[in-house]
BALUMKE-364311 format. One record per residue (C-alpha): x, y, z; residue in one letter; residue number from 1. Coordinates in steps of 0.02 Angstrom, whole numbers, plus 50000, padded with zeros to 5 digits. Example, Ala and Ser with C-alpha at 12.3 -4.5 7.8 and 13.67 -1.06 7.14 Angstrom:
<nodes>
{{50615; 49775; 50390}; "a"; 1}
{{50684; 49947; 50357}; "s"; 2}
</nodes>
This chain:
<nodes>
{{49611; 49009; 50001}; "x"; 1}
{{49643; 49162; 50097}; "x"; 2}
{{49818; 49215; 50134}; "x"; 3}
{{49930; 49356; 50220}; "x"; 4}
{{50090; 49310; 50165}; "x"; 5}
{{50201; 49433; 50103}; "x"; 6}
{{50197; 49378; 49923}; "x"; 7}
{{50037; 49365; 49909}; "x"; 8}
{{49982; 49545; 49982}; "x"; 9}
{{50117; 49629; 49863}; "x"; 10}
{{50051; 49535; 49714}; "x"; 11}
{{49872; 49585; 49789}; "x"; 12}
{{49928; 49787; 49829}; "x"; 13}
{{50045; 49834; 49708}; "x"; 14}
{{49908; 49847; 49567}; "x"; 15}
{{49797; 49969; 49659}; "x"; 16}
{{49965; 50054; 49762}; "x"; 17}
{{50099; 50069; 49599}; "x"; 18}
{{49970; 50186; 49498}; "x"; 19}
{{49917; 50277; 49631}; "x"; 20}
{{50100; 50354; 49680}; "x"; 21}
{{50170; 50367; 49501}; "x"; 22}
{{50008; 50484; 49480}; "x"; 23}
{{50083; 50561; 49645}; "x"; 24}
{{50245; 50567; 49554}; "x"; 25}
{{50174; 50668; 49413}; "x"; 26}
{{50083; 50767; 49534}; "x"; 27}
{{50198; 50826; 49638}; "x"; 28}
{{50333; 50858; 49475}; "x"; 29}
{{50188; 50959; 49399}; "x"; 30}
{{50173; 51093; 49534}; "x"; 31}
{{50357; 51129; 49553}; "x"; 32}
{{50365; 51153; 49376}; "x"; 33}
{{50246; 51293; 49393}; "x"; 34}
{{50305; 51350; 49562}; "x"; 35}
{{50454; 51378; 49438}; "x"; 36}
{{50367; 51448; 49318}; "x"; 37}
{{50255; 51565; 49416}; "x"; 38}
{{50446; 51638; 49516}; "x"; 39}
{{50516; 51662; 49343}; "x"; 40}
{{50374; 51773; 49254}; "x"; 41}
{{50452; 51879; 49419}; "x"; 42}
{{50558; 52025; 49321}; "x"; 43}
{{50717; 52012; 49373}; "x"; 44}
{{50805; 52181; 49425}; "x"; 45}
{{50886; 52286; 49268}; "x"; 46}
{{51080; 52293; 49297}; "x"; 47}
{{51183; 52448; 49271}; "x"; 48}
{{51245; 52459; 49096}; "x"; 49}
{{51167; 52330; 49032}; "x"; 50}
{{51031; 52348; 48901}; "x"; 51}
{{50877; 52256; 48886}; "x"; 52}
{{50846; 52153; 48728}; "x"; 53}
{{50711; 52052; 48619}; "x"; 54}
{{50697; 51879; 48662}; "x"; 55}
{{50558; 51768; 48558}; "x"; 56}
{{50477; 51646; 48675}; "x"; 57}
{{50352; 51594; 48555}; "x"; 58}
{{50294; 51611; 48355}; "x"; 59}
{{50246; 51796; 48337}; "x"; 60}
{{50283; 51833; 48527}; "x"; 61}
{{50438; 51944; 48613}; "x"; 62}
{{50477; 51986; 48778}; "x"; 63}
{{50591; 52079; 48857}; "x"; 64}
{{50755; 52001; 48940}; "x"; 65}
{{50929; 52059; 49028}; "x"; 66}
{{51101; 51977; 49012}; "x"; 67}
{{51162; 51833; 48905}; "x"; 68}
{{51046; 51696; 48841}; "x"; 69}
{{50984; 51541; 48934}; "x"; 70}
{{51015; 51389; 48870}; "x"; 71}
{{50833; 51340; 48908}; "x"; 72}
{{50724; 51456; 48800}; "x"; 73}
{{50846; 51444; 48645}; "x"; 74}
{{50888; 51591; 48658}; "x"; 75}
{{51010; 51698; 48531}; "x"; 76}
{{51140; 51827; 48501}; "x"; 77}
{{51088; 52011; 48557}; "x"; 78}
{{50984; 52115; 48396}; "x"; 79}
{{50830; 52180; 48329}; "x"; 80}
{{50677; 52042; 48342}; "x"; 81}
{{50639; 51946; 48190}; "x"; 82}
{{50473; 51973; 48130}; "x"; 83}
{{50336; 51838; 48155}; "x"; 84}
{{50365; 51679; 48039}; "x"; 85}
{{50540; 51692; 48004}; "x"; 86}
{{50610; 51532; 47913}; "x"; 87}
{{50730; 51460; 47987}; "x"; 88}
{{50749; 51549; 48187}; "x"; 89}
{{50600; 51471; 48282}; "x"; 90}
{{50563; 51307; 48310}; "x"; 91}
{{50421; 51173; 48251}; "x"; 92}
{{50302; 51177; 48390}; "x"; 93}
{{50272; 51003; 48396}; "x"; 94}
{{50468; 50971; 48384}; "x"; 95}
{{50543; 50853; 48532}; "x"; 96}
{{50647; 50990; 48564}; "x"; 97}
{{50526; 51117; 48591}; "x"; 98}
{{50420; 50996; 48689}; "x"; 99}
{{50527; 50933; 48804}; "x"; 100}
{{50563; 51109; 48848}; "x"; 101}
{{50396; 51165; 48881}; "x"; 102}
{{50334; 51035; 48958}; "x"; 103}
{{50501; 50942; 49055}; "x"; 104}
{{50448; 50795; 48949}; "x"; 105}
{{50607; 50677; 48938}; "x"; 106}
{{50643; 50503; 48943}; "x"; 107}
{{50654; 50478; 49116}; "x"; 108}
{{50455; 50524; 49122}; "x"; 109}
{{50422; 50419; 48970}; "x"; 110}
{{50506; 50265; 49106}; "x"; 111}
{{50381; 50335; 49236}; "x"; 112}
{{50241; 50312; 49122}; "x"; 113}
{{50273; 50127; 49084}; "x"; 114}
{{50304; 50075; 49271}; "x"; 115}
{{50115; 50053; 49314}; "x"; 116}
{{50042; 49969; 49160}; "x"; 117}
{{50187; 49829; 49160}; "x"; 118}
{{50180; 49840; 49371}; "x"; 119}
{{50004; 49770; 49322}; "x"; 120}
{{50041; 49677; 49185}; "x"; 121}
{{50184; 49575; 49307}; "x"; 122}
{{50067; 49554; 49453}; "x"; 123}
{{49925; 49489; 49344}; "x"; 124}
{{50056; 49331; 49287}; "x"; 125}
{{50109; 49292; 49443}; "x"; 126}
{{49938; 49309; 49512}; "x"; 127}
{{49874; 49210; 49377}; "x"; 128}
{{49994; 49068; 49401}; "x"; 129}
{{49949; 49061; 49579}; "x"; 130}
{{49775; 49056; 49565}; "x"; 131}
{{49764; 48936; 49434}; "x"; 132}
{{49845; 48816; 49563}; "x"; 133}
{{49801; 48861; 49719}; "x"; 134}
{{49623; 48941; 49700}; "x"; 135}
{{49575; 49120; 49751}; "x"; 136}
{{49695; 49238; 49864}; "x"; 137}
{{49640; 49380; 49976}; "x"; 138}
{{49730; 49493; 50083}; "x"; 139}
{{49664; 49670; 50167}; "x"; 140}
{{49499; 49690; 50085}; "x"; 141}
{{49582; 49630; 49919}; "x"; 142}
{{49537; 49464; 49828}; "x"; 143}
{{49588; 49388; 49655}; "x"; 144}
{{49500; 49250; 49597}; "x"; 145}
{{49510; 49176; 49395}; "x"; 146}
{{49387; 49321; 49334}; "x"; 147}
{{49473; 49473; 49414}; "x"; 148}
{{49652; 49420; 49373}; "x"; 149}
{{49586; 49388; 49176}; "x"; 150}
{{49524; 49555; 49181}; "x"; 151}
{{49686; 49624; 49272}; "x"; 152}
{{49789; 49553; 49131}; "x"; 153}
{{49669; 49644; 48997}; "x"; 154}
{{49680; 49784; 49083}; "x"; 155}
{{49896; 49785; 49116}; "x"; 156}
{{49905; 49742; 48923}; "x"; 157}
{{49793; 49876; 48832}; "x"; 158}
{{49842; 49994; 48986}; "x"; 159}
{{50033; 49933; 48909}; "x"; 160}
{{49992; 49987; 48739}; "x"; 161}
{{49894; 50142; 48777}; "x"; 162}
{{50029; 50210; 48870}; "x"; 163}
{{50188; 50183; 48773}; "x"; 164}
{{50262; 50298; 48675}; "x"; 165}
{{50115; 50416; 48701}; "x"; 166}
{{50110; 50564; 48552}; "x"; 167}
{{50104; 50736; 48580}; "x"; 168}
{{49929; 50745; 48622}; "x"; 169}
{{49989; 50627; 48800}; "x"; 170}
{{50133; 50746; 48835}; "x"; 171}
{{50044; 50913; 48838}; "x"; 172}
{{50049; 50918; 49046}; "x"; 173}
{{50110; 50815; 49182}; "x"; 174}
{{49911; 50842; 49241}; "x"; 175}
{{49882; 50729; 49112}; "x"; 176}
{{50000; 50577; 49144}; "x"; 177}
{{49929; 50605; 49343}; "x"; 178}
{{49768; 50596; 49297}; "x"; 179}
{{49793; 50424; 49175}; "x"; 180}
{{49907; 50322; 49305}; "x"; 181}
{{49769; 50361; 49448}; "x"; 182}
{{49644; 50295; 49333}; "x"; 183}
{{49743; 50139; 49325}; "x"; 184}
{{49747; 50147; 49505}; "x"; 185}
{{49552; 50139; 49517}; "x"; 186}
{{49525; 50014; 49379}; "x"; 187}
{{49648; 49875; 49469}; "x"; 188}
{{49552; 49932; 49632}; "x"; 189}
{{49392; 49913; 49556}; "x"; 190}
{{49434; 49741; 49489}; "x"; 191}
{{49544; 49662; 49639}; "x"; 192}
{{49394; 49729; 49775}; "x"; 193}
{{49312; 49601; 49855}; "x"; 194}
{{49178; 49720; 49949}; "x"; 195}
{{49048; 49762; 49814}; "x"; 196}
{{49026; 49938; 49907}; "x"; 197}
{{49206; 49969; 49864}; "x"; 198}
{{49196; 49909; 49695}; "x"; 199}
{{49067; 50055; 49659}; "x"; 200}
{{49144; 50172; 49749}; "x"; 201}
{{49303; 50124; 49619}; "x"; 202}
{{49173; 50136; 49446}; "x"; 203}
{{49127; 50301; 49514}; "x"; 204}
{{49320; 50363; 49526}; "x"; 205}
{{49343; 50326; 49352}; "x"; 206}
{{49196; 50439; 49295}; "x"; 207}
{{49272; 50574; 49416}; "x"; 208}
{{49454; 50551; 49328}; "x"; 209}
{{49393; 50516; 49159}; "x"; 210}
{{49301; 50659; 49145}; "x"; 211}
{{49435; 50784; 49177}; "x"; 212}
{{49532; 50670; 49022}; "x"; 213}
{{49371; 50682; 48905}; "x"; 214}
{{49383; 50864; 48916}; "x"; 215}
{{49611; 50887; 48914}; "x"; 216}
{{49604; 50989; 48757}; "x"; 217}
{{49484; 51101; 48837}; "x"; 218}
{{49402; 51158; 48664}; "x"; 219}
{{49207; 51183; 48667}; "x"; 220}
{{49161; 51030; 48607}; "x"; 221}
{{49275; 50928; 48716}; "x"; 222}
{{49233; 50999; 48877}; "x"; 223}
{{49032; 50968; 48807}; "x"; 224}
{{49064; 50800; 48795}; "x"; 225}
{{49130; 50804; 48968}; "x"; 226}
{{48996; 50873; 49061}; "x"; 227}
{{48881; 50741; 48940}; "x"; 228}
{{48984; 50605; 48990}; "x"; 229}
{{48979; 50653; 49197}; "x"; 230}
{{48786; 50668; 49197}; "x"; 231}
{{48753; 50519; 49097}; "x"; 232}
{{48885; 50403; 49204}; "x"; 233}
{{48825; 50504; 49373}; "x"; 234}
{{48630; 50455; 49334}; "x"; 235}
{{48669; 50275; 49295}; "x"; 236}
{{48814; 50271; 49449}; "x"; 237}
{{48661; 50326; 49554}; "x"; 238}
{{48550; 50165; 49461}; "x"; 239}
{{48688; 50052; 49529}; "x"; 240}
{{48686; 50134; 49695}; "x"; 241}
{{48516; 50108; 49731}; "x"; 242}
{{48539; 49917; 49636}; "x"; 243}
{{48678; 49881; 49776}; "x"; 244}
{{48594; 49959; 49922}; "x"; 245}
{{48428; 49854; 49885}; "x"; 246}
{{48559; 49714; 49907}; "x"; 247}
{{48620; 49751; 50048}; "x"; 248}
{{48469; 49772; 50135}; "x"; 249}
{{48423; 49604; 50056}; "x"; 250}
{{48595; 49502; 50149}; "x"; 251}
{{48551; 49596; 50315}; "x"; 252}
{{48345; 49536; 50309}; "x"; 253}
{{48432; 49361; 50270}; "x"; 254}
{{48551; 49345; 50403}; "x"; 255}
{{48707; 49403; 50345}; "x"; 256}
{{48823; 49477; 50483}; "x"; 257}
{{48846; 49679; 50423}; "x"; 258}
{{49020; 49654; 50383}; "x"; 259}
{{48985; 49560; 50271}; "x"; 260}
{{48842; 49627; 50192}; "x"; 261}
{{48908; 49670; 50018}; "x"; 262}
{{49053; 49551; 50025}; "x"; 263}
{{49060; 49471; 49846}; "x"; 264}
{{49109; 49278; 49917}; "x"; 265}
{{48978; 49282; 50053}; "x"; 266}
{{48835; 49351; 49981}; "x"; 267}
{{48884; 49228; 49815}; "x"; 268}
{{48881; 49082; 49939}; "x"; 269}
{{48732; 49146; 50034}; "x"; 270}
{{48634; 49185; 49877}; "x"; 271}
{{48494; 49068; 49886}; "x"; 272}
{{48437; 49167; 50069}; "x"; 273}
{{48394; 49339; 49987}; "x"; 274}
{{48210; 49382; 49962}; "x"; 275}
{{48178; 49392; 49784}; "x"; 276}
{{48097; 49517; 49773}; "x"; 277}
{{48194; 49622; 49823}; "x"; 278}
{{48343; 49551; 49726}; "x"; 279}
{{48251; 49552; 49558}; "x"; 280}
{{48231; 49730; 49581}; "x"; 281}
{{48413; 49767; 49630}; "x"; 282}
{{48470; 49670; 49484}; "x"; 283}
{{48379; 49777; 49367}; "x"; 284}
{{48454; 49926; 49422}; "x"; 285}
{{48629; 49868; 49424}; "x"; 286}
{{48598; 49782; 49233}; "x"; 287}
{{48544; 49979; 49165}; "x"; 288}
{{48690; 50085; 49293}; "x"; 289}
{{48834; 49978; 49247}; "x"; 290}
{{48776; 49964; 49070}; "x"; 291}
{{48793; 50178; 49089}; "x"; 292}
{{48983; 50159; 49115}; "x"; 293}
{{49015; 49971; 48985}; "x"; 294}
{{48907; 50089; 48835}; "x"; 295}
{{48735; 50002; 48846}; "x"; 296}
{{48594; 50069; 48800}; "x"; 297}
{{48477; 50122; 48829}; "x"; 298}
{{48612; 50269; 48917}; "x"; 299}
{{48735; 50252; 48815}; "x"; 300}
{{48726; 50450; 48728}; "x"; 301}
{{48881; 50479; 48812}; "x"; 302}
{{49015; 50368; 48713}; "x"; 303}
{{49023; 50425; 48543}; "x"; 304}
{{49058; 50616; 48616}; "x"; 305}
{{49177; 50570; 48743}; "x"; 306}
{{49278; 50445; 48636}; "x"; 307}
{{49288; 50554; 48508}; "x"; 308}
{{49359; 50719; 48599}; "x"; 309}
{{49483; 50616; 48715}; "x"; 310}
{{49661; 50589; 48672}; "x"; 311}
{{49683; 50445; 48601}; "x"; 312}
{{49776; 50352; 48737}; "x"; 313}
{{49634; 50399; 48842}; "x"; 314}
{{49505; 50328; 48736}; "x"; 315}
{{49599; 50150; 48688}; "x"; 316}
{{49610; 50136; 48892}; "x"; 317}
{{49397; 50175; 48909}; "x"; 318}
{{49355; 50086; 48780}; "x"; 319}
{{49460; 49942; 48786}; "x"; 320}
{{49462; 49902; 48979}; "x"; 321}
{{49340; 50042; 49055}; "x"; 322}
{{49198; 49964; 48956}; "x"; 323}
{{49231; 49774; 49021}; "x"; 324}
{{49287; 49844; 49202}; "x"; 325}
{{49114; 49911; 49244}; "x"; 326}
{{49041; 49737; 49134}; "x"; 327}
{{49133; 49643; 49252}; "x"; 328}
{{49046; 49711; 49413}; "x"; 329}
{{48889; 49689; 49337}; "x"; 330}
{{48937; 49498; 49307}; "x"; 331}
{{48962; 49485; 49513}; "x"; 332}
{{48791; 49536; 49532}; "x"; 333}
{{48746; 49412; 49399}; "x"; 334}
{{48809; 49252; 49475}; "x"; 335}
{{48726; 49330; 49648}; "x"; 336}
{{48570; 49348; 49563}; "x"; 337}
{{48547; 49196; 49440}; "x"; 338}
{{48594; 49079; 49615}; "x"; 339}
{{48455; 49199; 49692}; "x"; 340}
{{48312; 49206; 49568}; "x"; 341}
{{48382; 49073; 49415}; "x"; 342}
{{48457; 49125; 49257}; "x"; 343}
{{48294; 49167; 49188}; "x"; 344}
{{48295; 49330; 49243}; "x"; 345}
{{48481; 49415; 49188}; "x"; 346}
{{48471; 49333; 49062}; "x"; 347}
{{48306; 49436; 48964}; "x"; 348}
{{48376; 49576; 49046}; "x"; 349}
{{48546; 49549; 48959}; "x"; 350}
{{48478; 49487; 48790}; "x"; 351}
{{48358; 49625; 48762}; "x"; 352}
{{48486; 49767; 48815}; "x"; 353}
{{48612; 49677; 48688}; "x"; 354}
{{48492; 49661; 48558}; "x"; 355}
{{48440; 49863; 48570}; "x"; 356}
{{48606; 49935; 48559}; "x"; 357}
{{48677; 49808; 48460}; "x"; 358}
{{48533; 49895; 48330}; "x"; 359}
{{48575; 50061; 48368}; "x"; 360}
{{48745; 50017; 48361}; "x"; 361}
{{48723; 49958; 48182}; "x"; 362}
{{48617; 50084; 48133}; "x"; 363}
{{48741; 50220; 48192}; "x"; 364}
{{48885; 50152; 48104}; "x"; 365}
{{48794; 50165; 47917}; "x"; 366}
{{48796; 50345; 47952}; "x"; 367}
{{48919; 50396; 48015}; "x"; 368}
{{49056; 50501; 47935}; "x"; 369}
{{49187; 50542; 48074}; "x"; 370}
{{49310; 50378; 48108}; "x"; 371}
{{49316; 50408; 48298}; "x"; 372}
{{49164; 50408; 48327}; "x"; 373}
{{49151; 50246; 48197}; "x"; 374}
{{49266; 50155; 48308}; "x"; 375}
{{49172; 50221; 48471}; "x"; 376}
{{49007; 50161; 48396}; "x"; 377}
{{49084; 49993; 48362}; "x"; 378}
{{49150; 49962; 48547}; "x"; 379}
{{48967; 49973; 48568}; "x"; 380}
{{48937; 49827; 48455}; "x"; 381}
{{49087; 49726; 48540}; "x"; 382}
{{48962; 49783; 48717}; "x"; 383}
{{48827; 49689; 48653}; "x"; 384}
{{48917; 49548; 48615}; "x"; 385}
{{48987; 49543; 48764}; "x"; 386}
{{48827; 49566; 48879}; "x"; 387}
{{48726; 49421; 48753}; "x"; 388}
{{48852; 49286; 48806}; "x"; 389}
{{48826; 49333; 48981}; "x"; 390}
{{48683; 49312; 48959}; "x"; 391}
{{48672; 49148; 48856}; "x"; 392}
{{48786; 49086; 49014}; "x"; 393}
{{48878; 48899; 49011}; "x"; 394}
{{49036; 48878; 49005}; "x"; 395}
{{49067; 48872; 48825}; "x"; 396}
{{48965; 49057; 48822}; "x"; 397}
{{49047; 49112; 48964}; "x"; 398}
{{49239; 49067; 48897}; "x"; 399}
{{49173; 49153; 48718}; "x"; 400}
{{49152; 49305; 48834}; "x"; 401}
{{49316; 49335; 48939}; "x"; 402}
{{49379; 49303; 48763}; "x"; 403}
{{49297; 49438; 48658}; "x"; 404}
{{49325; 49537; 48810}; "x"; 405}
{{49528; 49539; 48791}; "x"; 406}
{{49529; 49540; 48603}; "x"; 407}
{{49413; 49685; 48592}; "x"; 408}
{{49525; 49749; 48704}; "x"; 409}
{{49692; 49765; 48616}; "x"; 410}
{{49619; 49784; 48450}; "x"; 411}
{{49507; 49948; 48499}; "x"; 412}
{{49689; 50010; 48601}; "x"; 413}
{{49785; 49978; 48416}; "x"; 414}
{{49634; 50075; 48339}; "x"; 415}
{{49619; 50241; 48433}; "x"; 416}
{{49810; 50232; 48462}; "x"; 417}
{{49823; 50219; 48272}; "x"; 418}
{{49675; 50332; 48229}; "x"; 419}
{{49757; 50487; 48336}; "x"; 420}
{{49927; 50483; 48227}; "x"; 421}
{{49778; 50483; 48067}; "x"; 422}
{{49711; 50629; 48153}; "x"; 423}
{{49876; 50727; 48163}; "x"; 424}
{{49910; 50679; 48001}; "x"; 425}
{{49778; 50767; 47900}; "x"; 426}
{{49685; 50849; 48050}; "x"; 427}
{{49529; 50808; 48028}; "x"; 428}
{{49442; 50659; 48070}; "x"; 429}
{{49296; 50654; 47941}; "x"; 430}
{{49309; 50498; 47852}; "x"; 431}
{{49295; 50600; 47696}; "x"; 432}
{{49441; 50688; 47689}; "x"; 433}
{{49540; 50546; 47747}; "x"; 434}
{{49595; 50457; 47579}; "x"; 435}
{{49752; 50354; 47517}; "x"; 436}
{{49812; 50314; 47700}; "x"; 437}
{{49923; 50145; 47657}; "x"; 438}
{{49995; 50257; 47520}; "x"; 439}
{{50036; 50413; 47643}; "x"; 440}
{{50075; 50329; 47806}; "x"; 441}
{{50116; 50130; 47774}; "x"; 442}
{{50149; 50106; 47960}; "x"; 443}
{{50005; 50192; 48030}; "x"; 444}
{{49879; 50132; 47864}; "x"; 445}
{{49940; 49947; 47909}; "x"; 446}
{{49922; 49939; 48103}; "x"; 447}
{{49748; 50016; 48076}; "x"; 448}
{{49671; 49888; 47929}; "x"; 449}
{{49722; 49765; 48040}; "x"; 450}
{{49648; 49813; 48174}; "x"; 451}
{{49497; 49852; 48109}; "x"; 452}
{{49516; 49683; 48026}; "x"; 453}
{{49507; 49629; 48227}; "x"; 454}
{{49356; 49710; 48245}; "x"; 455}
{{49261; 49660; 48112}; "x"; 456}
{{49291; 49466; 48182}; "x"; 457}
{{49394; 49395; 48038}; "x"; 458}
{{49548; 49242; 48068}; "x"; 459}
{{49639; 49221; 48153}; "x"; 460}
{{49619; 49364; 48273}; "x"; 461}
{{49529; 49313; 48428}; "x"; 462}
{{49370; 49403; 48396}; "x"; 463}
{{49340; 49256; 48270}; "x"; 464}
{{49350; 49121; 48400}; "x"; 465}
{{49255; 49226; 48538}; "x"; 466}
{{49105; 49257; 48398}; "x"; 467}
{{49114; 49085; 48350}; "x"; 468}
{{49088; 49017; 48519}; "x"; 469}
{{48948; 49125; 48554}; "x"; 470}
{{48841; 49079; 48417}; "x"; 471}
{{48881; 48923; 48452}; "x"; 472}
{{48847; 48944; 48621}; "x"; 473}
{{48683; 49031; 48575}; "x"; 474}
{{48600; 48911; 48462}; "x"; 475}
{{48666; 48758; 48594}; "x"; 476}
{{48559; 48865; 48719}; "x"; 477}
{{48394; 48852; 48614}; "x"; 478}
{{48404; 49051; 48565}; "x"; 479}
{{48409; 49029; 48368}; "x"; 480}
{{48309; 49148; 48356}; "x"; 481}
{{48402; 49291; 48439}; "x"; 482}
{{48555; 49206; 48375}; "x"; 483}
{{48477; 49252; 48183}; "x"; 484}
{{48442; 49431; 48237}; "x"; 485}
{{48632; 49442; 48299}; "x"; 486}
{{48700; 49381; 48141}; "x"; 487}
{{48585; 49497; 48044}; "x"; 488}
{{48664; 49630; 48124}; "x"; 489}
{{48825; 49595; 48145}; "x"; 490}
{{48806; 49581; 47946}; "x"; 491}
{{48758; 49775; 47923}; "x"; 492}
{{48888; 49825; 48065}; "x"; 493}
{{49038; 49729; 47960}; "x"; 494}
{{48985; 49792; 47779}; "x"; 495}
{{49004; 49981; 47873}; "x"; 496}
{{49134; 49967; 47956}; "x"; 497}
{{49224; 49882; 47815}; "x"; 498}
{{49158; 50002; 47687}; "x"; 499}
{{49245; 50171; 47804}; "x"; 500}
{{49387; 50086; 47851}; "x"; 501}
{{49418; 50060; 47665}; "x"; 502}
{{49389; 50222; 47608}; "x"; 503}
{{49514; 50295; 47700}; "x"; 504}
{{49650; 50142; 47672}; "x"; 505}
{{49635; 50150; 47485}; "x"; 506}
{{49672; 50262; 47347}; "x"; 507}
{{49802; 50379; 47321}; "x"; 508}
{{49873; 50519; 47431}; "x"; 509}
{{49801; 50691; 47429}; "x"; 510}
{{49993; 50762; 47395}; "x"; 511}
{{50149; 50713; 47323}; "x"; 512}
{{50269; 50675; 47427}; "x"; 513}
{{50396; 50537; 47548}; "x"; 514}
{{50271; 50441; 47644}; "x"; 515}
{{50274; 50481; 47817}; "x"; 516}
{{50353; 50348; 47940}; "x"; 517}
{{50295; 50271; 48119}; "x"; 518}
{{50422; 50290; 48240}; "x"; 519}
{{50492; 50113; 48291}; "x"; 520}
{{50473; 50163; 48492}; "x"; 521}
{{50254; 50166; 48424}; "x"; 522}
{{50245; 50046; 48306}; "x"; 523}
{{50325; 49915; 48413}; "x"; 524}
{{50210; 49886; 48538}; "x"; 525}
{{50059; 49927; 48425}; "x"; 526}
{{50083; 49773; 48313}; "x"; 527}
{{50153; 49666; 48446}; "x"; 528}
{{49953; 49688; 48523}; "x"; 529}
{{49895; 49634; 48355}; "x"; 530}
{{49998; 49490; 48361}; "x"; 531}
{{49957; 49452; 48533}; "x"; 532}
{{49760; 49465; 48494}; "x"; 533}
{{49796; 49349; 48353}; "x"; 534}
{{49886; 49215; 48451}; "x"; 535}
{{49730; 49203; 48548}; "x"; 536}
{{49617; 49171; 48422}; "x"; 537}
{{49748; 49022; 48388}; "x"; 538}
{{49766; 48958; 48562}; "x"; 539}
{{49739; 49004; 48757}; "x"; 540}
{{49889; 48934; 48773}; "x"; 541}
{{49963; 48947; 48962}; "x"; 542}
{{49807; 49050; 49006}; "x"; 543}
{{49675; 48904; 48956}; "x"; 544}
{{49674; 48841; 49152}; "x"; 545}
{{49637; 49021; 49182}; "x"; 546}
{{49507; 49050; 49064}; "x"; 547}
{{49416; 48923; 49094}; "x"; 548}
{{49420; 48927; 49289}; "x"; 549}
{{49342; 49116; 49254}; "x"; 550}
{{49201; 49040; 49138}; "x"; 551}
{{49146; 48949; 49279}; "x"; 552}
{{49132; 49059; 49385}; "x"; 553}
{{49018; 49189; 49285}; "x"; 554}
{{48940; 49032; 49168}; "x"; 555}
{{48931; 48875; 49296}; "x"; 556}
{{49025; 48750; 49258}; "x"; 557}
</nodes>
């Protein structure tokens, strides 16, 4: 059903428009703050009869400033400067008061940071009810069907976990928040766009935005990871562009009007008229191209470096939803290819890609010594299972695949957020140097442990139900040999991830002292994400109809 009612327009445009508006607000606020800072560096005229004094502006640094002390700089009474590092005079550089003074981070800023995720989530909930009752809705080039609404729910839920109570690494610049919310807007665009060309543009835009986020810390390692990410993903996106051009060519040769030649509903309806040879080549390029963004082999080498160097909330978004959104774009092409060529071509492509990716992930997990890179290789493992679900096809495999996408996004968001806390607590991401996490920081340790259990596919979490459904569907489809190899590789990955997580969590703490506490503002959202992941493993509840309809789009009825 196509409608242009006011409610429909608001529900479709808000997930795209609100994040870009919030990104603009953060960018403007940052620009005004920079202009004020530049204006404040000019030396004021010296007042007659007032002697200049020395005021501390940072650890080990002094500056001249006449007149009375300024409240915003924490100035003290006139007197001789203290030596650098004098106790009791210079506040901790990571304290909330200093963070607020240096970055302008306030409760209002935190509230603004949650506007975009909550808007996306609320619109997704409303669209789920509309689509389930009335079918797809569209307006102004945006279209919501069951598949796009399911993905929009996942994007909104993971974004709430990533943006809620962001840690100090997210408070260093308003530019960071502008990029994050623009990134969220491009994800919503990629999910809701009806035109495959717009989908490609949105996914390319995520590469540009996340490249700056990966290199946000401006260290040598983070800049190197950003460049590696840009080069590899740009090559992949170029392949996807060629595949899209070939599909457009096939559509035009089939007599589809120019305005509808990349419109997904029109292509899906007339896929049987497309040239098989051109469609086969275009689909192969798309699988390679969008597979690179999803972290699938062979263009996967960027993933561990980017996830390991990006701030924890950004890694949560990239692993939890960026890879899944890119794979959802691939699914749109798969629907067209299956109707034009039959399911055999995409099944062969995706099965080979999934097995190669899973084998590499299992082998690299065995040799991994860094807990952030460990989570990155875990993402490769789960994306390979999602690709395998798409290869198997059918209602059960498609439902398991979509449930796996959501469960993985929630669990991985919690895992990366808690891994960020571990990095700040211990000052290292080396697994061998992290011991006794449950004893030293019970809150962080417990959340990290539960997230790892979810990623291992243990009940009652949603990944257990998804993997069980995938294996059942694979054996029912006559892919018993493939499923046997998959189960063996999963056992290797299970042992590697479980053993390394246990080394981090168990044992005595390295130094005696009171346990470190996780603030409730950060613990509650992360715990809520794990509860939701567990609830999906028990029952999909009111989302059952939406999940069934979405599975019918990508897996057949």
